[in-house]
N, C-alpha and C positions, 0 to 999 in steps of 0.2 A: 386360103381360108375365106369364105363368103359368109355374108350375114344376110338374113332375110329382113324384109320390111314391108309394110303394108297394114291395111285396116284390120281391126279385130275381126275374127271369124271369117276371113277371106281365104282360109286353107293353107296358111303358111306351115304349120306343123304337119298336116297331112302330106303336103308336098315333099317336105323333108323326109318323112317316113317313107313315102313311095320311092324316093330316089336312093335311100341308104339302107332301108330295111330296119331302122332304129327308130323308136319313139322317142323324140326329143323332150316330150313332157314326162318329167320324172317324178313330180310331187303328186301325192294323193288328191290334193285340192285341185290341181290342174286336170286330172283325169275325171274327177267327180263333175267340175263345172265345164269341161270342155274348153278351157281357157288357159293359155300359156301366161304364167305369172312370172317365174323366174327364167333365166336364160337357159336354153336347151342346146345340147351338142350332139352332133352325129357326123359320120364320115363314111366315105365310099370311094370306090376306085372307079374312075370314068373309062369309057370304051377306049380312049386313046392312051391309056395306061397312067394318067395323072391321079395322084391321090387328092382329094378335096374334102375339107371339113366345113360343117355348116354351123353357124351360130343362129339359133332360132330365138327371135326377140319377141316380146309381148306386144300385142297390137292395141291393147286397151290404153287409153290416156292416162288412167290412173297409175300405170307402171311405166311412165316415160323415162324415169331414171334408169330403169333396167334396160329399156330399149337403147338409150344412149350409150350405156355400158357395153352392150353387145356390138353396136355399130362402130364404136370408137376405134378399136384395133383392126378393123376389117379394111382390106385394100378395094374391095368391090362389093355390090349389093345385088341380091335377087329380089327385085321389087314385085310384090305379089298384089294383083288386083282381081277380085272375082268377076268372072265375065258376065254373071247374072246379075250383079249389084252395081258395078261400075265404080267410079272414083267417089271416095267417102271422106268424112272429116279426118279421120286418123290417117288416111292415104296422104292428105296434104301436110298433116304434123309430121309424119315420117320422112316425107320428101324434104320438108324444112331442115330436119336433123340430118339427112344425108347431105344436103347443101352446106350446112353449118360445119360439118366435119371434112368438107372437101373432097368427098368421094365422087369421082367423075366417070366410073365405069361399072358395068354390071349387065344385068338382063332384066327385061320386063316378062313377067310370066302371068298370063291370064288363066287363072284356075277355074275350075267348075264348068268346063266347056259343055259337059253333058246337061247342065241345067239351063243353058242359054241357047236362044236361037242364033243362027249364024249371022244374021244381020245385026242383032243386038251385040254380039261378041265383037263384030268389027267396029261398031260404034264405040265401044268401051276401049277397044285397042287404039283407036285414032285418038280419043281424047286423053288416055294415059300416056301415049307416045309424045302428044303435044306438051302435056304438062312436064314430063320428064325432060324433054329436050330444052324447054324454057329454063329448067334449072340446070343445064349443063350436062344432062345425062342423055345423050343421043345414042340410045342403045337398042339392039334388036329385041323383038318380042315373040314369044312362044305361047301358042294356045293349047292348053293341056287339060286333062281330066285325070287326076290321081286315083279316082274310083274305078274308071273303065280302063286306064292306061293309055288312052288316045293322046298322041303328041309326045309321050315321055321319051321315046327314042330321039326325036328331033331336039328335045330339051336336053338330053345328055350330050348330043353333039354340039349344041350351042354352049353348053358349060365347058366342054373341051376347048372350043375356040376362045372362050372368055379366059380361061386359066392360061392358055398360050400367049395371050396377047398382053397379059398384065406384066408390068415392069418387073424385072428380076430383082428380088430383094438382095441386100448385101449380107452375105453370110460372115463378113468380117467386121461388121459394125458392131458397136457396144450393145449389150443386151439391156432391154428394159421391158420387163414382163410384168403387165398389170394383172393382178390376180382377180379371178371372177368367182372361184370357189376355193374352200379349204376343208379338209376332212381328215380323219384319222384311219389308217389302215393298220389292222392288228398285226404286229411284228414288224412293221416298217415305220410307223410313226406319222408325223404330219405331211400331208400331200396337198399342194396347192396346184391349181390349173389356170391356164391363161393361153392367150394367142401370142406366139412369137413372131413378131412382124420383122425382125432384123437381128442379125447376129447368130451365134450358135451356142448352145448349151451343151456342156459335157459333164459326165459324171466326175466328181471330184473338184468341180469348179468352186471357187470362193465368190460369193456375191454379197452385195449390200442389200440388206432388207429394210425398207422404210415402211413402218406400219404406225399410223398415227403420228405421234410426236417421238416415237422410238425408232432408233437407227442403229443396227448392228449387223456384223458379218455372219453369214450362214454358209454351210457346205452343201453342195448337191450330192445326196446319197444315191438317188436313182432317177431315171427318166423313163416315161412312157408317152408314146405317141401313137394313136390309132389302136390302142389296146395292146401295143407291142413294147416290150422292154427295149431300151436302146442306151447305147454308150454315149451318143450324141445326137442332137436334133437341131436341124437348121431351119430357116424361115421358108415360106410362111407356114407355121404349123400350130395345131392344137398340141399342147404338152402338159403333162402332169409331172410335177417336180416334187420328189421326196426329199425333204430337208433334214439333215441330220441335227439332232439335239435341239429342236424347235417345237414348242408347244403349240397346238392348234389355236389356243386362244390369243397366240401372238400374232397371227395372220388372219386378215379378213379381206373381204372383196376389194376394199380400197387400198390394199397393201401393193407394193410394187418391189420387184427384185431387179437390181441393176449391176452392171459391171462396176466394180469399185473404181471411184475416181473419174468416171466417164460423163457425168452429169453434173450441172450446177445446182445446187440445193438452195432455194430461196422461197420466201414468204410473200415477195412482191414481184410483179412482172408488168412490163408495159406491153400493151397489145394494140393491134389494129382490129377495129370492130365493123362488122357488116350485118345489118339486120336481115333475117332470112324468113321470118314468118309475119312480116307486116309489109304492105306494099307489094309492088311488082318485083320479081327478080331483078337485080341490078339497081334497085333504088339506092340513093345516096343515104349514108349513115346520117341519123339525126332527123330524117323527115318524118319519122313516126313519134317525135317527141324525145327520142333518146332512152336508153336503158335507165332504170331507177338505181338508186344507190346500193341497195341490197338485193343480191341475186344469188343463183346457185351455179356453181362452176362444175362442168362435167369434162373431166379429162381422163383418158384411159377408161378404167372401170370405176373411177373415183367420182364422188360428187361432194363438193364442200361449199358452205356458205362463204360468200366473198363480199367485200366492200368495193364499190367502183368509184373511182374519181375521174370525172372527164378532164382530159387534157386539151381537146379541141375536136373539131368534127372529124369523127372516124377513129379517134384514138382515146385510150383511157389507161388508167393504172389500176390494177387489181391487187388487193390486199387479202391474203388467205390466213386462216387460223393456225396453220402449220406449214412447214417447208416441204416442198415437193421437188422432185428431180426434173430438171427442164433442159431442153435445147431450144435455142433461138429457131424459130420456124415451126414450133409445135403448134398444132391446132386443137382448140378446145371449143366447148359450146357454153354459152351463158343463157340461163333460163329464168324467166320470172314466173314463179309458181302461181301468182295471182292471176296473171293474163295469159299465161302459157306462151308468151312470145319468146323467141330464141334469136340469139345473136351469134355469129361465128366470131371467134376470137383467134388471131394468129400472133404468136409471141414474138416480139421485136427486140426486147431486151430483158435480161433477168437480173433481179436485185438492183434496180436503177437507184441512183443517188437521190437523196431527199429533195423536195421541191421547197426551198426556203424563202425565195424572194418573190415579190409581187411580179406577176407576168411570167414566172418560171414554167407554169403549166402550158401556157400558149407557146412559149419558145421551145419546150420539149416536144409538143405536138408537131411544130414546123420542122424540127429536126427529124422526128421519125418519119413524117411524110416525104422529106427529101431523100432519106435513106431507102424508103419503101416505094419509090416511085417507079412501079411497074417493072422492077428488075426480077429476074428468075435465075435459078441455079447459082453457079459461082459468083455471078455478078451481084446477086442479091446478098449473099452471105459476106462478100467483101465490103459492100456498102454497109451492112449492119456492124461489121467489125470496125469499119472507119467511125461510125456513129458512136460505138462504145468507147473507142480510144479518145475521141474528141470530148466526150462527156466526163470521162475520167482522168484524162491527161496522161495516164501511164497504165498499161495492162501487161500482164505476163502470158506468153503464148500458151502455157498450161491451162489458163483460165479460158482463153479463147477456144481451145480444143474441147474443153468440158461443156462450153456453150454450143458445140457443133459448128464453129466458125473457123475460117482460115486466118491467114495473116492479113492484116490491113494494107491497103494500097498506099496510104500515107502514114508516115511514122518514121522515127529514127531508132535504131537499136542501140540501147545502152545497156551493157553488162547483161545481155540476154532479154532485156524487156523492151517493148514497144513503147516509145514516148511520142506524144503528139507535138509536131514542130511548133505550132502556134503557142502551146503551153511553155515550151522552152524559151521563146522570146519573152513572154510575159515574166516567167521566173527570172530570167537573166536580169532584166531591168530591176525587178524587185529585189534581188539578191545583191546587185551593185549598190542600190540605195541603202539597204540594211547594213551592209559591210562598211560603207563609208560613214554612216551615222554612228556605228560602233567605234570607229577609230576617232571620230571627232570627240566622242564622250570619253574614250580611254586612249589617248595618244600613245601610251607605252605598251598597249595590248599586242599580243602576237596574232590577234585576229579573232573572229567568232568562230566558236566550235562548230563542227559540222551539224551537230543536233540542233544548235541554235539557229542555223541558216534553214534547216529543214522545217523547223517550227515557223520561222518568219514566212516561209513559202507556203505554209499550211500543207506540206506534204503528207503528214498522217492523215489528214482529212480526205485527200485525194486517194490515198493508197490503202484505205481502211480495209482490214480483212473482211471477207464476205462469205466464207464457207460455212461458218457455224450458224449464221442466221442469214445468213444469207451467203464469193466465189473464189476468193484467193484461197489456194490450198493451204492447210495448216502448216506444211513443211516449207513454205516459201515466206521468207521475211520481206517486208516492204523495202524496196531498193533505195531508201532515202540517202545513204551515204554515196552510193554510186551516182544517184541523180544530182546530188549536190556538186560532186566533182565535176560532172558533165556540165552543169549549168555555170559553175564558176569559170571553167574554162571558156565557155561561150561568152561569158560577160567580161573576159579579160582579167579575171581574178586569179590569185594564187593560193594554192592549198598546200600546206606543209605541217607536219605534226598534228594532223587532225583539226586544223584550224584553216580558216579562209580569211584572207586579207588583200588589200590593194597592193599592187607591186611596189609602190613607192613607201609603203609603210615599213617600220621596222628600226627606225633611228631611235636615238635617245632624246632628241629634242632638247628641252631646257636642262635635263639631267646630264648632258655631255660634259659640261665644265666640271661638275663635282666628281664624276667618274674619272675624268682625265687626271685631276689632281690626286685622287686616292690611287690611281695607277702609279703616279710618279713617286709617291711615298712608299708604296710596297716595293717598287723596283730598288729603292734604296735600302729598306729594311723588309725583306720578304715576308717575315713572320710576325711583324708587329701590326697585327689586325686591329683597326680602330674600334674604340668603344661605341655604344649606341649613341651616345650624346655627340660624339664627333661625326658620325655619319648624318645625324640630324642637321648639324651645322653645314655640312656639305650638300644638304638638300637632297639626301638619298634615303628615301623610305623603303618599305617592302616593295611597292609597285616599281620603283625605279631600279632597285637592286635585281629584282626578278627579270627586268628587261635587259640589264647589263649581263646577266648570267646567261640568258637566252642567246645573246649575241656573242658569247664566248669571250666577254671582256673580263668577267670575274668568276670566282668559284665561291658558292654560298655553302657554308657548313652550319651544322646546328648551333643554336644559341647566338645567332646573328654574327658568327665569325666569317669574315669576308677576306679572301685572298686573291692573288693573281692566279691564273689558270695554270701556270707552270710550278706553283707552290708545292704540290705534291711530289713532282719529280725531284725538285731542289732538296726537299726534306730526305727523300730516299738516299741521296748522295751523302748527307751528313750522317744518316742513320747507319749506312752500310760500313762507315769507318769506325764505328764504335765496337767495343768488345761485345760478342754475342753470348748469351742474350743480354738485353739491356732493360733497364728501369724507365719509368716515366721520368723521373727526376734527371736521369742521364740524357734522355731525349730532349727534355726541355732545356737543359744547359746547352746541348749541342746546337740546338736551333736558335738559341738566344731568344726565347719567347716565354710566355706566362703558362700557367696551368690552364686558364680559360681557352687559349688557343691550342695547346699541346694535345689535350684530351680529345676533342672532336677531330683534329688533324689525324691522330694516330688511329682513331676508330674508322676514319675515312680510308686510311691505308690498309687496315684489316679488311674492310669491305671489298676493296679492289684486289685482295689477295696478295699484296706486296709484303705485308708483315703478317706475323702470326702470334697470337697470344698464347703463352704456355700455361700460365696460371694467373693468380690475382695480381702478381707483381711484374712478371717478366714477359717480355716480347722478343721476337727475333726476326730478322729480315729474311724473307724467303728468297732463296737463291735458285 
């Protein structure tokens, strides 16, 4: 798929019609005024057998939004300059848009050759070639006349060569189809059209529809490409998608269809900025005074107002009014409607963490610059994955895949999560101090609960969910417990029973003497449980008794009945010797104890399944 670009009335639509036999201007207003307003589409088969579609974009500066929507999904551009008029104002603006979108291949087509003298045509060719090359488009040029047909065969051959040299798109990539039109077909329902740049669409596919602030699943009912019904369509193609049970009002030009779970949805992104319509190509960001706070973001076929927060030279944070599906590395265009200046924006992080501290913006810009330092391909995605891991301390591989990133080169795997080693060191130190402080305050405690340690480390803040407003999938819980166990082991702490403690913790301390005296009494009279006042005289309150029970020194029953751990087994030997079934009174006499002790002890034996209650009076031993 190729997009046209060039000054208004330089013959873009006429050229497309001559190549395809189809008039891309479909609106009555366009035909009346001889001016392209909306995006136009046409397609043909080249002499070499390749099918190619054209997106014809408006040339007038009033329709620059439509121009960017048409150029956005295109892998290459057919840049049109009229041989009799030469380079014009909108030629420069369209070239800026092409640069901003990172389009680096295409063709220069000099139209209306029949209206220009040969010398003038060559002068125009030389100037246009120079300007394109300075913008990174070192492309061949063809001189044609759509009216007389001169040069058209050579142009078709050049288009064949262009299509052949374009990088092969990935048919297995996730789908992200930006919609440029939606309409209703009688008997079929809602149809949307767009340019499929990667991935494959098939009839029956379930897709995620993002339309404004609405997100829902839709099903592909039918597909057309090149006016032919198809079961599947691969990239790069113009495609019409018939959606099942979807109203036309639900889908607009700014809507997007995506493979479910394949993109990160967010309302904030950190980007690298390059000005493309001020100064010479390659000018350093910020030399034109920098972009204003309020701009229009053009991505795919959508345009949205955004707020820009500068981070440092060449880097900024964009805040959108609604969440969009992103991959790291996406390109977009920022436009100032007042001055018509453009900036190229390359997404470096999605749903970044808030900047709360003084100097955080500058530090963030330095981190982005370090990760973005001239790397390409896998090296770039790895560096950006490292950046995200450092900023968040922990990340799930599923999130990285949704961002279009691979595994980071630095990091430790903890229960399937990537964890930053630097964060583990900081957390280990903090966990050790927190747990020791806890033991100082509560000497008899079994340790801090895992959730308490996670809170002390601020893990919920580091691992906040990001998919609803921003990338952690809804089906993935934050790995707080797993991380706490990992950090505790790294810090030399012990985890047992859902609590974290220092290895030397766990004794009874000052309560040891009282527990030892109580044990001696109970060994002599196993079922003579002390009263509350007696326990208080021994210095044994609820905390001390809980610690003794945790260590296996005592058994605590309801109503502050305290016995030795072997008391239930001793009781069973006595109860088994009774005539079965037995009453509470018989049990109390056999055990030589009071009703206060016998009732909770028998209920304890019932719960363990050693005895069974038959009615309101009788029990029996379960044999």
